[in-house]
Structure formats: C-alpha cells, structure tokens
C-alpha positions in Angstrom: 102.0 102.2 71.4 99.9 104.1 73.9 100.7 107.4 72.1 99.4 106.1 68.7 95.8 106.9 69.3 94.9 106.8 65.6 96.4 103.4 65.0 94.1 101.2 62.8 96.2 98.1 62.3 98.8 96.3 64.3 100.9 93.1 63.6 103.4 92.3 66.2 104.5 90.3 69.2 105.1 90.5 72.9 107.7 88.4 74.7 105.4 87.5 77.6 101.9 87.8 78.9 102.4 90.8 81.2 103.4 93.2 78.5 100.5 91.9 76.3 98.0 92.7 79.1 99.4 96.2 79.4 98.8 96.7 75.7 95.2 95.4 76.0 94.4 97.7 78.8 95.8 100.7 76.8 93.9 99.6 73.7 90.6 99.4 75.7 91.0 103.1 76.7 91.4 104.3 73.1 89.7 101.5 71.2 92.7 101.3 68.9 94.0 99.5 66.8 90.8 98.3 65.0 92.5 95.2 63.6 95.4 93.2 65.0 97.4 90.0 64.8 99.4 89.5 68.0 101.7 86.7 69.0 102.6 86.3 72.7 105.7 84.2 73.5 108.6 82.8 71.6 109.0 82.7 67.9 107.7 86.3 67.5 106.2 87.1 64.2 106.7 83.6 62.9 104.1 83.0 60.2 102.4 86.4 60.6 103.7 88.1 57.5 100.9 86.6 55.3 98.4 88.7 57.3 99.5 92.0 55.8 97.1 91.5 52.8 94.1 90.6 55.0 94.0 92.9 57.9 90.4 92.2 58.9 91.7 90.0 61.7 91.3 90.3 65.5 93.6 87.5 66.4 95.8 86.6 69.4 98.3 83.7 69.5 99.9 82.4 72.7 102.8 80.3 71.8 105.4 78.5 73.9 105.0 80.9 76.9 103.7 81.0 80.4 100.3 82.5 80.1 100.2 83.3 83.8 103.8 84.1 84.9 102.7 85.7 88.2 100.8 82.6 89.2 97.6 84.7 90.0 94.4 83.0 88.9 92.4 85.0 86.2 95.2 87.6 85.9 95.2 87.9 82.1 92.7 89.8 79.9 91.9 89.5 76.2 90.7 92.3 73.8 86.9 92.8 74.2 86.5 92.2 70.4 88.8 89.2 69.9 87.7 86.9 67.1 90.5 84.3 66.9 92.4 82.8 69.8 95.2 80.2 69.6 97.0 78.7 72.5 99.9 76.4 71.6 102.2 74.6 74.0 101.8 77.0 76.9 102.0 76.7 80.7 100.0 78.4 83.3 96.6 77.8 81.7 94.6 76.6 84.7 91.9 74.1 84.3 89.7 76.1 81.9 89.8 79.3 79.9 87.8 81.4 82.4 90.3 80.3 85.1 93.0 81.7 82.9 91.5 84.9 81.5 89.5 87.4 83.6 86.0 88.0 82.4 86.4 85.4 79.6 82.7 84.9 79.3 82.2 88.5 78.5 85.3 89.2 76.4 85.0 86.2 74.2 81.5 86.7 73.0 82.6 87.5 69.5 85.1 84.6 69.3 84.7 82.7 66.0 87.9 80.6 65.9 89.6 78.8 68.8 92.6 76.4 68.8 94.1 74.9 71.9 97.0 72.6 71.5 99.6 70.9 73.7 98.5 71.3 77.3 98.3 68.9 80.2 96.7 71.6 82.5 93.4 72.4 80.8 90.5 70.1 81.6 87.6 71.9 79.9 86.9 75.1 77.9 84.7 76.7 80.5 83.7 76.3 84.1 80.0 77.3 84.6 77.5 77.5 87.3 73.7 77.2 87.2 73.3 81.0 87.7 72.5 83.0 84.6 74.2 86.1 86.1 77.6 85.2 84.6 76.1 85.3 81.1 74.7 88.9 81.3 76.7 91.4 79.3 77.7 94.5 81.4 75.2 97.3 80.8 72.6 95.1 79.3 69.7 93.2 80.7 69.6 90.2 78.3 71.6 87.1 79.0 74.0 85.9 76.4 75.5 82.4 76.1 79.3 82.1 76.1 80.9 81.0 72.8 77.6 81.4 70.9 79.4 82.9 67.9 82.2 80.3 67.8 82.4 78.7 64.3 85.6 76.6 64.4 87.1 74.8 67.4 90.3 72.7 67.4 91.4 70.7 70.4 94.7 68.9 70.0 97.0 66.9 72.3 95.2 67.9 75.6 96.1 65.0 77.8 93.7 65.8 80.7 90.8 67.4 78.7 87.6 65.6 79.7 84.8 67.8 78.4 83.8 71.1 77.0 82.2 72.3 80.3 82.9 71.8 83.9 80.1 72.7 86.3 80.7 74.3 89.7 77.9 72.7 91.6 75.3 71.1 89.3 76.0 67.7 87.9 74.9 66.9 84.3 73.6 70.5 83.8 72.6 71.7 80.4 74.7 74.6 78.8 72.9 77.9 78.2 70.7 78.1 75.1 72.6 79.2 71.9 76.0 77.9 73.2 77.9 76.6 70.1 74.8 77.5 68.0 77.1 78.7 65.2 79.7 75.9 65.4 80.6 74.7 61.9 83.7 72.6 62.5 85.0 70.6 65.5 88.3 68.9 65.4 89.5 66.8 68.4 92.8 64.8 68.3 94.8 63.1 71.0 92.6 64.1 73.9 92.7 60.6 75.5 90.5 61.4 78.6 87.6 62.8 76.7 84.6 60.5 77.0 81.7 62.9 76.7 81.7 66.4 75.1 79.1 67.9 77.4 79.8 66.8 81.0 
C-alpha cells in the first residue's frame, strides 16, 4: 500500500495490530487514503461490504485481537483524522485508551463515534492530569479538550469500568471545558462497577 500514493479510499483488514500500525505510519507520510474502513483482528472484512456505497468513513475496528501484542504501553497509534473507533472483545487494552494508544488525546480530537465492548481490562476512557499541556494541539497555542467532538458513545460489558475519567493526581477534578460538549447519545450496558460517570 505504501506505493499507492494517490489512493483515495481503502476498505480492508489487518490480521494484527503491528501491521495496522505500519500502515498508519505510512499513511501519515502521504496523507492517503482519504477515507477508510479498517478491521484489525479476526473475522476480516466481516460486515464491511455495506460501506462501499458510503465511503465518507474514517473508521477503525479492533475485533477479537490483542491490541498490544508486544506488551509495550502506548505502542499503538491511530490515524490522525479517525472519526469512528470500535473495540470489541480485545486483549491488551490497558486501563484506559491513552494507555493503549500513543498520543490518543491528540489523534482522537475528531472522533465522533466510539464503541468499546467486552473487556475486563479497561477501567476508564481517559487518564488525565491537572495540567492543560496534554490538551494543546501540536503547533498550536490553544488548548483543546479531548473527545470534544464525540457524538455517540457505547460502553458494553466492561466488567471493571468505573468512570469516564481517571485522574493522575487530583481527586474529584473537573474535566476540561468542552469535553463531551457534542455528545448526543450515551449507551451503557453491563458495566457493573460503574457508580459515577465523572470520577
């Protein structure tokens, strides 16, 4: 795929996370393809055929795979312009998404849809600190809240999930302004340890 520098659309799959990350690094050099639907893990291409008529997607699905096969924290990367992220029945997630994906706060600023299902590892969406430095987009001076464009969030069968945020050092801190300001739908099912959304 690295030689296809004019590629506009891509629908396909990768058997594991390492090959997906190589594709993402290559894509970031050439900014291609413009639209994509990618499945990482088993059951490749299952349910993706319907997207051929609506290629305005920037979607990544991790399904029945080890998201972090090397065991290194924050080893994975996502496309900078990802809009839809699904994680279903995966291992190697870590306790939150920015433990799993390097620079998640920056790369997921345009994320509009997120589904996480079937994990006993993840305890929160994001781990935050009181410093605003982590919210500043590279090359810009203005701070930007993580997940401020998220419109739809589904959390299903997460046995140890106990809150949307986990704070490094500040108890009962308030999330950055504009966080979840676009959220339209929130679906939570079988998350037995969840007592408070914002902890």
